[in-house]
PDB file of N, CA, C and O in Angstrom, chain B, residues numbered from 101:
ATOM      1  N   MET B 101       0.596  -1.194   0.050  1.00  0.00           N
ATOM      2  CA  MET B 101       0.168   0.084   0.058  1.00  0.00           C
ATOM      3  C   MET B 101       0.788   1.251  -0.101  1.00  0.00           C
ATOM      4  O   MET B 101       0.375   2.210  -0.754  1.00  0.00           O
ATOM      5  N   GLN B 102       2.057   1.143   0.666  1.00  0.00           N
ATOM      6  CA  GLN B 102       2.790   2.360   0.789  1.00  0.00           C
ATOM      7  C   GLN B 102       3.438   2.901  -0.428  1.00  0.00           C
ATOM      8  O   GLN B 102       3.509   4.061  -0.833  1.00  0.00           O
ATOM      9  N   LYS B 103       4.042   1.436  -1.075  1.00  0.00           N
ATOM     10  CA  LYS B 103       4.596   1.568  -2.144  1.00  0.00           C
ATOM     11  C   LYS B 103       3.825   2.358  -3.359  1.00  0.00           C
ATOM     12  O   LYS B 103       4.255   3.276  -4.058  1.00  0.00           O
ATOM     13  N   THR B 104       2.501   1.683  -3.386  1.00  0.00           N
ATOM     14  CA  THR B 104       1.528   2.365  -4.409  1.00  0.00           C
ATOM     15  C   THR B 104       1.422   3.846  -4.178  1.00  0.00           C
ATOM     16  O   THR B 104       1.460   4.670  -5.092  1.00  0.00           O
ATOM     17  N   LEU B 105       1.279   4.157  -2.819  1.00  0.00           N
ATOM     18  CA  LEU B 105       0.854   5.591  -2.548  1.00  0.00           C
ATOM     19  C   LEU B 105       2.047   6.462  -3.161  1.00  0.00           C
ATOM     20  O   LEU B 105       1.956   7.453  -3.887  1.00  0.00           O
ATOM     21  N   GLY B 106       3.096   5.875  -2.712  1.00  0.00           N
ATOM     22  CA  GLY B 106       4.428   6.461  -3.097  1.00  0.00           C
ATOM     23  C   GLY B 106       4.592   6.959  -4.496  1.00  0.00           C
ATOM     24  O   GLY B 106       4.959   8.075  -4.862  1.00  0.00           O
ATOM     25  N   ALA B 107       4.241   5.888  -5.230  1.00  0.00           N
ATOM     26  CA  ALA B 107       4.447   5.905  -6.808  1.00  0.00           C
ATOM     27  C   ALA B 107       3.399   6.851  -7.339  1.00  0.00           C
ATOM     28  O   ALA B 107       3.663   7.551  -8.317  1.00  0.00           O
ATOM     29  N   ILE B 108       2.280   6.906  -6.775  1.00  0.00           N
ATOM     30  CA  ILE B 108       1.260   8.011  -7.257  1.00  0.00           C
ATOM     31  C   ILE B 108       1.713   9.447  -7.034  1.00  0.00           C
ATOM     32  O   ILE B 108       1.609  10.311  -7.905  1.00  0.00           O
ATOM     33  N   LEU B 109       2.257   9.672  -5.735  1.00  0.00           N
ATOM     34  CA  LEU B 109       2.669  10.888  -5.165  1.00  0.00           C
ATOM     35  C   LEU B 109       3.997  11.299  -6.077  1.00  0.00           C
ATOM     36  O   LEU B 109       4.142  12.462  -6.453  1.00  0.00           O
ATOM     37  N   ILE B 110       4.834  10.389  -6.362  1.00  0.00           N
ATOM     38  CA  ILE B 110       5.904  10.592  -7.484  1.00  0.00           C
ATOM     39  C   ILE B 110       5.567  11.099  -8.733  1.00  0.00           C
ATOM     40  O   ILE B 110       6.159  12.075  -9.195  1.00  0.00           O
ATOM     41  N   VAL B 111       4.414  10.364  -9.491  1.00  0.00           N
ATOM     42  CA  VAL B 111       3.900  10.756 -10.720  1.00  0.00           C
ATOM     43  C   VAL B 111       3.023  11.990 -10.553  1.00  0.00           C
ATOM     44  O   VAL B 111       3.054  12.759 -11.514  1.00  0.00           O
ATOM     45  N   LEU B 112       2.315  12.307  -9.617  1.00  0.00           N
ATOM     46  CA  LEU B 112       1.895  13.801  -9.306  1.00  0.00           C
ATOM     47  C   LEU B 112       2.728  14.740  -9.110  1.00  0.00           C
ATOM     48  O   LEU B 112       2.499  15.880  -9.514  1.00  0.00           O
ATOM     49  N   GLY B 113       3.820  14.416  -8.464  1.00  0.00           N
ATOM     50  CA  GLY B 113       4.881  15.381  -8.266  1.00  0.00           C
ATOM     51  C   GLY B 113       5.572  15.807  -9.540  1.00  0.00           C
ATOM     52  O   GLY B 113       5.735  17.013  -9.727  1.00  0.00           O
ATOM     53  N   LEU B 114       5.963  14.991 -10.373  1.00  0.00           N
ATOM     54  CA  LEU B 114       6.336  15.194 -11.632  1.00  0.00           C
ATOM     55  C   LEU B 114       5.524  15.869 -12.619  1.00  0.00           C
ATOM     56  O   LEU B 114       6.010  16.768 -13.304  1.00  0.00           O
ATOM     57  N   ILE B 115       4.278  15.487 -12.747  1.00  0.00           N
ATOM     58  CA  ILE B 115       3.359  16.286 -13.445  1.00  0.00           C
ATOM     59  C   ILE B 115       3.163  17.703 -12.921  1.00  0.00           C
ATOM     60  O   ILE B 115       2.928  18.628 -13.699  1.00  0.00           O
ATOM     61  N   GLY B 116       3.249  17.856 -11.744  1.00  0.00           N
ATOM     62  CA  GLY B 116       3.106  19.105 -11.101  1.00  0.00           C
ATOM     63  C   GLY B 116       4.293  20.089 -11.551  1.00  0.00           C
ATOM     64  O   GLY B 116       4.129  21.203 -12.048  1.00  0.00           O
ATOM     65  N   LEU B 117       5.362  19.545 -11.318  1.00  0.00           N
ATOM     66  CA  LEU B 117       6.654  20.352 -11.730  1.00  0.00           C
ATOM     67  C   LEU B 117       6.661  20.715 -13.304  1.00  0.00           C
ATOM     68  O   LEU B 117       7.125  21.728 -13.829  1.00  0.00           O
ATOM     69  N   ALA B 118       6.093  19.736 -13.849  1.00  0.00           N
ATOM     70  CA  ALA B 118       6.341  19.674 -15.536  1.00  0.00           C
ATOM     71  C   ALA B 118       5.230  20.948 -16.171  1.00  0.00           C
ATOM     72  O   ALA B 118       5.471  21.814 -17.012  1.00  0.00           O
ATOM     73  N   TRP B 119       4.097  20.699 -15.491  1.00  0.00           N
ATOM     74  CA  TRP B 119       3.199  21.628 -16.168  1.00  0.00           C
ATOM     75  C   TRP B 119       2.843  22.972 -15.325  1.00  0.00           C
ATOM     76  O   TRP B 119       2.515  24.034 -15.853  1.00  0.00           O
ATOM     77  N   GLY B 120       2.943  22.786 -14.153  1.00  0.00           N
ATOM     78  CA  GLY B 120       2.820  23.951 -13.320  1.00  0.00           C
ATOM     79  C   GLY B 120       1.626  24.532 -13.023  1.00  0.00           C
ATOM     80  O   GLY B 120       1.596  25.573 -12.367  1.00  0.00           O
ATOM     81  N   GLY B 121       0.456  23.902 -13.489  1.00  0.00           N
ATOM     82  CA  GLY B 121      -0.860  24.260 -13.158  1.00  0.00           C
ATOM     83  C   GLY B 121      -1.847  23.787 -14.351  1.00  0.00           C
ATOM     84  O   GLY B 121      -1.385  23.203 -15.331  1.00  0.00           O
ATOM     85  N   PHE B 122      -3.015  24.021 -14.243  1.00  0.00           N
ATOM     86  CA  PHE B 122      -4.070  23.606 -15.594  1.00  0.00           C
ATOM     87  C   PHE B 122      -4.932  24.729 -15.704  1.00  0.00           C
ATOM     88  O   PHE B 122      -4.947  25.717 -14.971  1.00  0.00           O
ATOM     89  N   THR B 123      -5.670  24.482 -16.715  1.00  0.00           N
ATOM     90  CA  THR B 123      -6.554  25.627 -17.253  1.00  0.00           C
ATOM     91  C   THR B 123      -7.827  24.792 -17.654  1.00  0.00           C
ATOM     92  O   THR B 123      -7.622  23.798 -18.351  1.00  0.00           O
ATOM     93  N   TYR B 124      -9.177  25.103 -17.270  1.00  0.00           N
ATOM     94  CA  TYR B 124     -10.320  24.780 -17.510  1.00  0.00           C
ATOM     95  C   TYR B 124     -11.092  25.698 -18.114  1.00  0.00           C
ATOM     96  O   TYR B 124     -10.824  26.854 -17.785  1.00  0.00           O
ATOM     97  N   THR B 125     -12.068  25.545 -18.982  1.00  0.00           N
ATOM     98  CA  THR B 125     -13.108  26.242 -19.633  1.00  0.00           C
ATOM     99  C   THR B 125     -14.534  26.296 -19.134  1.00  0.00           C
ATOM    100  O   THR B 125     -15.041  25.174 -19.152  1.00  0.00           O
ATOM    101  N   THR B 126     -15.266  27.158 -18.734  1.00  0.00           N
ATOM    102  CA  THR B 126     -16.621  27.239 -18.497  1.00  0.00           C
ATOM    103  C   THR B 126     -17.479  28.144 -19.545  1.00  0.00           C
ATOM    104  O   THR B 126     -17.048  29.099 -20.192  1.00  0.00           O
ATOM    105  N   LYS B 127     -18.656  27.668 -19.554  1.00  0.00           N
ATOM    106  CA  LYS B 127     -19.586  28.545 -20.474  1.00  0.00           C
ATOM    107  C   LYS B 127     -20.487  29.385 -19.480  1.00  0.00           C
ATOM    108  O   LYS B 127     -21.011  28.955 -18.452  1.00  0.00           O
ATOM    109  N   GLU B 128     -20.568  30.775 -20.032  1.00  0.00           N
ATOM    110  CA  GLU B 128     -21.331  31.741 -19.226  1.00  0.00           C
ATOM    111  C   GLU B 128     -22.396  32.284 -19.822  1.00  0.00           C
ATOM    112  O   GLU B 128     -22.165  32.803 -20.914  1.00  0.00           O
ATOM    113  N   LYS B 129     -23.510  32.320 -19.421  1.00  0.00           N
ATOM    114  CA  LYS B 129     -24.823  32.899 -20.130  1.00  0.00           C
ATOM    115  C   LYS B 129     -24.582  34.494 -20.087  1.00  0.00           C
ATOM    116  O   LYS B 129     -24.490  35.045 -18.990  1.00  0.00           O
ATOM    117  N   VAL B 130     -24.477  35.265 -21.333  1.00  0.00           N
ATOM    118  CA  VAL B 130     -24.339  36.610 -21.372  1.00  0.00           C
ATOM    119  C   VAL B 130     -25.773  37.392 -21.450  1.00  0.00           C
ATOM    120  O   VAL B 130     -26.091  38.331 -20.720  1.00  0.00           O
ATOM    121  N   VAL B 131     -26.533  36.844 -22.429  1.00  0.00           N
ATOM    122  CA  VAL B 131     -27.764  37.290 -22.552  1.00  0.00           C
ATOM    123  C   VAL B 131     -28.756  36.176 -22.900  1.00  0.00           C
ATOM    124  O   VAL B 131     -28.467  35.297 -23.712  1.00  0.00           O
ATOM    125  N   ASP B 132     -29.917  36.232 -22.275  1.00  0.00           N
ATOM    126  CA  ASP B 132     -30.942  35.413 -22.357  1.00  0.00           C
ATOM    127  C   ASP B 132     -32.407  36.139 -22.590  1.00  0.00           C
ATOM    128  O   ASP B 132     -33.069  36.512 -21.621  1.00  0.00           O
ATOM    129  N   LEU B 133     -32.812  36.293 -23.798  1.00  0.00           N
ATOM    130  CA  LEU B 133     -33.954  37.168 -24.332  1.00  0.00           C
ATOM    131  C   LEU B 133     -35.064  36.012 -24.921  1.00  0.00           C
ATOM    132  O   LEU B 133     -35.168  35.925 -26.144  1.00  0.00           O
ATOM    133  N   GLY B 134     -35.732  35.299 -24.226  1.00  0.00           N
ATOM    134  CA  GLY B 134     -36.593  34.442 -24.662  1.00  0.00           C
ATOM    135  C   GLY B 134     -35.636  33.497 -25.710  1.00  0.00           C
ATOM    136  O   GLY B 134     -34.589  32.969 -25.336  1.00  0.00           O
ATOM    137  N   PRO B 135     -36.182  33.379 -27.081  1.00  0.00           N
ATOM    138  CA  PRO B 135     -35.594  32.349 -27.706  1.00  0.00           C
ATOM    139  C   PRO B 135     -33.955  32.380 -28.110  1.00  0.00           C
ATOM    140  O   PRO B 135     -33.205  31.475 -28.476  1.00  0.00           O
ATOM    141  N   ILE B 136     -33.705  33.984 -27.856  1.00  0.00           N
ATOM    142  CA  ILE B 136     -32.355  34.480 -28.242  1.00  0.00           C
ATOM    143  C   ILE B 136     -31.526  34.096 -27.097  1.00  0.00           C
ATOM    144  O   ILE B 136     -31.966  34.458 -26.006  1.00  0.00           O
ATOM    145  N   GLU B 137     -30.329  33.388 -27.101  1.00  0.00           N
ATOM    146  CA  GLU B 137     -29.296  33.331 -25.957  1.00  0.00           C
ATOM    147  C   GLU B 137     -28.068  33.344 -26.327  1.00  0.00           C
ATOM    148  O   GLU B 137     -27.712  32.456 -27.102  1.00  0.00           O
ATOM    149  N   ALA B 138     -27.280  34.154 -25.964  1.00  0.00           N
ATOM    150  CA  ALA B 138     -25.778  34.173 -26.207  1.00  0.00           C
ATOM    151  C   ALA B 138     -24.835  33.741 -24.860  1.00  0.00           C
ATOM    152  O   ALA B 138     -24.871  34.242 -23.736  1.00  0.00           O
ATOM    153  N   THR B 139     -24.102  32.794 -25.295  1.00  0.00           N
ATOM    154  CA  THR B 139     -23.050  32.308 -24.246  1.00  0.00           C
ATOM    155  C   THR B 139     -21.603  32.930 -24.627  1.00  0.00           C
ATOM    156  O   THR B 139     -21.314  33.445 -25.707  1.00  0.00           O
ATOM    157  N   ARG B 140     -20.764  32.770 -23.513  1.00  0.00           N
ATOM    158  CA  ARG B 140     -19.214  32.925 -23.835  1.00  0.00           C
ATOM    159  C   ARG B 140     -18.437  31.915 -23.152  1.00  0.00           C
ATOM    160  O   ARG B 140     -18.883  31.381 -22.137  1.00  0.00           O
ATOM    161  N   GLU B 141     -17.380  31.632 -23.602  1.00  0.00           N
ATOM    162  CA  GLU B 141     -16.408  30.610 -22.987  1.00  0.00           C
ATOM    163  C   GLU B 141     -15.579  31.624 -22.150  1.00  0.00           C
ATOM    164  O   GLU B 141     -15.231  32.700 -22.636  1.00  0.00           O
ATOM    165  N   LYS B 142     -15.282  31.269 -20.931  1.00  0.00           N
ATOM    166  CA  LYS B 142     -14.490  31.890 -20.065  1.00  0.00           C
ATOM    167  C   LYS B 142     -13.249  30.812 -19.371  1.00  0.00           C
ATOM    168  O   LYS B 142     -13.493  29.849 -18.644  1.00  0.00           O
ATOM    169  N   SER B 143     -12.161  31.180 -19.729  1.00  0.00           N
ATOM    170  CA  SER B 143     -10.846  30.306 -19.212  1.00  0.00           C
ATOM    171  C   SER B 143     -10.507  30.637 -17.920  1.00  0.00           C
ATOM    172  O   SER B 143     -10.351  31.804 -17.559  1.00  0.00           O
ATOM    173  N   HIS B 144     -10.370  29.571 -17.120  1.00  0.00           N
ATOM    174  CA  HIS B 144      -9.819  29.842 -15.737  1.00  0.00           C
ATOM    175  C   HIS B 144      -8.586  29.011 -15.492  1.00  0.00           C
ATOM    176  O   HIS B 144      -8.612  27.793 -15.672  1.00  0.00           O
ATOM    177  N   SER B 145      -7.565  29.612 -15.106  1.00  0.00           N
ATOM    178  CA  SER B 145      -6.422  28.970 -14.664  1.00  0.00           C
ATOM    179  C   SER B 145      -6.023  28.863 -13.323  1.00  0.00           C
ATOM    180  O   SER B 145      -5.948  29.810 -12.540  1.00  0.00           O
ATOM    181  N   VAL B 146      -5.698  27.364 -13.006  1.00  0.00           N
ATOM    182  CA  VAL B 146      -5.201  27.314 -11.572  1.00  0.00           C
ATOM    183  C   VAL B 146      -3.753  26.930 -11.526  1.00  0.00           C
ATOM    184  O   VAL B 146      -3.350  25.850 -11.958  1.00  0.00           O
ATOM    185  N   PRO B 147      -2.960  27.869 -10.974  1.00  0.00           N
ATOM    186  CA  PRO B 147      -1.464  27.478 -10.987  1.00  0.00           C
ATOM    187  C   PRO B 147      -1.114  26.499  -9.800  1.00  0.00           C
ATOM    188  O   PRO B 147      -1.742  26.572  -8.744  1.00  0.00           O
ATOM    189  N   LEU B 148      -0.230  25.697  -9.967  1.00  0.00           N
ATOM    190  CA  LEU B 148       0.359  24.875  -9.055  1.00  0.00           C
ATOM    191  C   LEU B 148       1.811  25.312  -8.650  1.00  0.00           C
ATOM    192  O   LEU B 148       2.731  25.396  -9.463  1.00  0.00           O
ATOM    193  N   PRO B 149       1.916  25.570  -7.364  1.00  0.00           N
ATOM    194  CA  PRO B 149       3.296  26.272  -6.991  1.00  0.00           C
ATOM    195  C   PRO B 149       4.277  25.044  -7.028  1.00  0.00           C
ATOM    196  O   PRO B 149       3.969  23.967  -6.516  1.00  0.00           O
ATOM    197  N   PRO B 150       5.327  25.238  -7.583  1.00  0.00           N
ATOM    198  CA  PRO B 150       6.546  24.206  -7.664  1.00  0.00           C
ATOM    199  C   PRO B 150       6.769  23.509  -6.432  1.00  0.00           C
ATOM    200  O   PRO B 150       7.093  22.325  -6.345  1.00  0.00           O
ATOM    201  N   LEU B 151       6.529  24.504  -5.247  1.00  0.00           N
ATOM    202  CA  LEU B 151       6.955  23.659  -3.958  1.00  0.00           C
ATOM    203  C   LEU B 151       5.972  22.426  -3.875  1.00  0.00           C
ATOM    204  O   LEU B 151       6.400  21.326  -3.523  1.00  0.00           O
ATOM    205  N   ALA B 152       4.610  22.634  -4.214  1.00  0.00           N
ATOM    206  CA  ALA B 152       3.755  21.472  -3.832  1.00  0.00           C
ATOM    207  C   ALA B 152       4.337  20.421  -4.786  1.00  0.00           C
ATOM    208  O   ALA B 152       4.455  19.321  -4.247  1.00  0.00           O
ATOM    209  N   GLY B 153       4.704  20.475  -5.984  1.00  0.00           N
ATOM    210  CA  GLY B 153       5.123  19.686  -6.730  1.00  0.00           C
ATOM    211  C   GLY B 153       6.289  18.942  -6.315  1.00  0.00           C
ATOM    212  O   GLY B 153       6.305  17.714  -6.397  1.00  0.00           O
ATOM    213  N   ALA B 154       7.357  19.670  -5.832  1.00  0.00           N
ATOM    214  CA  ALA B 154       8.456  18.989  -5.189  1.00  0.00           C
ATOM    215  C   ALA B 154       8.165  18.251  -3.707  1.00  0.00           C
ATOM    216  O   ALA B 154       8.799  17.288  -3.276  1.00  0.00           O
ATOM    217  N   ALA B 155       7.121  18.893  -3.073  1.00  0.00           N
ATOM    218  CA  ALA B 155       6.791  18.170  -1.642  1.00  0.00           C
ATOM    219  C   ALA B 155       6.323  16.908  -2.108  1.00  0.00           C
ATOM    220  O   ALA B 155       6.695  15.865  -1.570  1.00  0.00           O
ATOM    221  N   ALA B 156       5.409  16.928  -3.222  1.00  0.00           N
ATOM    222  CA  ALA B 156       4.794  15.442  -3.496  1.00  0.00           C
ATOM    223  C   ALA B 156       5.870  14.404  -3.946  1.00  0.00           C
ATOM    224  O   ALA B 156       5.965  13.257  -3.509  1.00  0.00           O
ATOM    225  N   LEU B 157       6.605  14.945  -4.818  1.00  0.00           N
ATOM    226  CA  LEU B 157       7.898  14.169  -5.214  1.00  0.00           C
ATOM    227  C   LEU B 157       8.691  13.668  -4.268  1.00  0.00           C
ATOM    228  O   LEU B 157       9.075  12.511  -4.436  1.00  0.00           O
ATOM    229  N   ILE B 158       9.075  14.313  -3.200  1.00  0.00           N
ATOM    230  CA  ILE B 158       9.841  13.963  -2.342  1.00  0.00           C
ATOM    231  C   ILE B 158       9.302  13.092  -1.066  1.00  0.00           C
ATOM    232  O   ILE B 158      10.011  12.351  -0.385  1.00  0.00           O
ATOM    233  N   GLY B 159       7.966  13.319  -0.888  1.00  0.00           N
ATOM    234  CA  GLY B 159       7.307  12.442  -0.134  1.00  0.00           C
ATOM    235  C   GLY B 159       6.917  11.196  -0.570  1.00  0.00           C
ATOM    236  O   GLY B 159       6.691  10.254   0.191  1.00  0.00           O
ATOM    237  N   GLY B 160       6.801  11.147  -2.187  1.00  0.00           N
ATOM    238  CA  GLY B 160       6.609   9.722  -2.634  1.00  0.00           C
ATOM    239  C   GLY B 160       7.968   9.151  -2.695  1.00  0.00           C
ATOM    240  O   GLY B 160       7.959   7.994  -2.276  1.00  0.00           O
ATOM    241  N   VAL B 161       9.110   9.549  -3.063  1.00  0.00           N
ATOM    242  CA  VAL B 161      10.442   9.083  -2.805  1.00  0.00           C
ATOM    243  C   VAL B 161      10.498   8.270  -1.523  1.00  0.00           C
ATOM    244  O   VAL B 161      10.860   7.099  -1.415  1.00  0.00           O
ATOM    245  N   ALA B 162      10.076   9.098  -0.565  1.00  0.00           N
ATOM    246  CA  ALA B 162      10.339   8.697   0.847  1.00  0.00           C
ATOM    247  C   ALA B 162       9.491   7.551   1.241  1.00  0.00           C
ATOM    248  O   ALA B 162       9.941   6.733   2.044  1.00  0.00           O
ATOM    249  N   LEU B 163       8.255   7.414   0.728  1.00  0.00           N
ATOM    250  CA  LEU B 163       7.331   6.531   1.037  1.00  0.00           C
ATOM    251  C   LEU B 163       7.935   5.025   0.292  1.00  0.00           C
ATOM    252  O   LEU B 163       8.079   3.917   0.810  1.00  0.00           O
ATOM    253  N   VAL B 164       8.173   5.425  -0.934  1.00  0.00           N
ATOM    254  CA  VAL B 164       8.998   3.791  -1.753  1.00  0.00           C
ATOM    255  C   VAL B 164      10.093   3.601  -0.998  1.00  0.00           C
ATOM    256  O   VAL B 164      10.290   2.405  -0.783  1.00  0.00           O
ATOM    257  N   ALA B 165      10.950   4.390  -0.471  1.00  0.00           N
ATOM    258  CA  ALA B 165      12.222   3.958   0.215  1.00  0.00           C
ATOM    259  C   ALA B 165      12.019   3.271   1.529  1.00  0.00           C
ATOM    260  O   ALA B 165      12.679   2.351   2.012  1.00  0.00           O
ATOM    261  N   THR B 166      10.882   3.955   2.058  1.00  0.00           N
ATOM    262  CA  THR B 166      10.661   3.123   3.626  1.00  0.00           C
ATOM    263  C   THR B 166       9.949   2.155   3.500  1.00  0.00           C
ATOM    264  O   THR B 166       9.757   1.505   4.528  1.00  0.00           O
ATOM    265  N   SER B 167       9.279   1.674   2.202  1.00  0.00           N
ATOM    266  CA  SER B 167       8.546   0.567   2.103  1.00  0.00           C
ATOM    267  C   SER B 167       9.408  -0.632   1.695  1.00  0.00           C
ATOM    268  O   SER B 167       9.031  -1.785   1.906  1.00  0.00           O
ATOM    269  N   LYS B 168      10.628  -0.319   1.079  1.00  0.00           N
ATOM    270  CA  LYS B 168      11.507  -1.231   0.430  1.00  0.00           C
ATOM    271  C   LYS B 168      12.445  -1.909   1.711  1.00  0.00           C
ATOM    272  O   LYS B 168      12.937  -3.037   1.680  1.00  0.00           O
ATOM    273  N   ALA B 169      12.552  -0.997   2.759  1.00  0.00           N
ATOM    274  CA  ALA B 169      13.397  -1.347   3.982  1.00  0.00           C
ATOM    275  C   ALA B 169      12.641  -2.428   4.684  1.00  0.00           C
ATOM    276  O   ALA B 169      13.318  -3.251   5.302  1.00  0.00           O
ATOM    277  N   ARG B 170      11.279  -2.558   4.684  1.00  0.00           N
ATOM    278  CA  ARG B 170      10.737  -3.514   5.599  1.00  0.00           C
ATOM    279  C   ARG B 170      10.693  -4.955   4.814  1.00  0.00           C
ATOM    280  O   ARG B 170      10.263  -5.957   5.386  1.00  0.00           O
TER     281      ARG B 170
END
């Protein structure tokens, strides 16, 4: 169990360091006049601090290393 969790943290840490965040798009209704409707797409950016990716990576390595010692 520890080894699996460690591997997941390592992968997530590497992804966090490589991409640095993610972006998602939502649709927002601008005008609604009966049968006429106008929407727009709005982009949202969620930054991930490099410290979080590094912490996940180090924690994952620590979990994998301690599970091998047992």
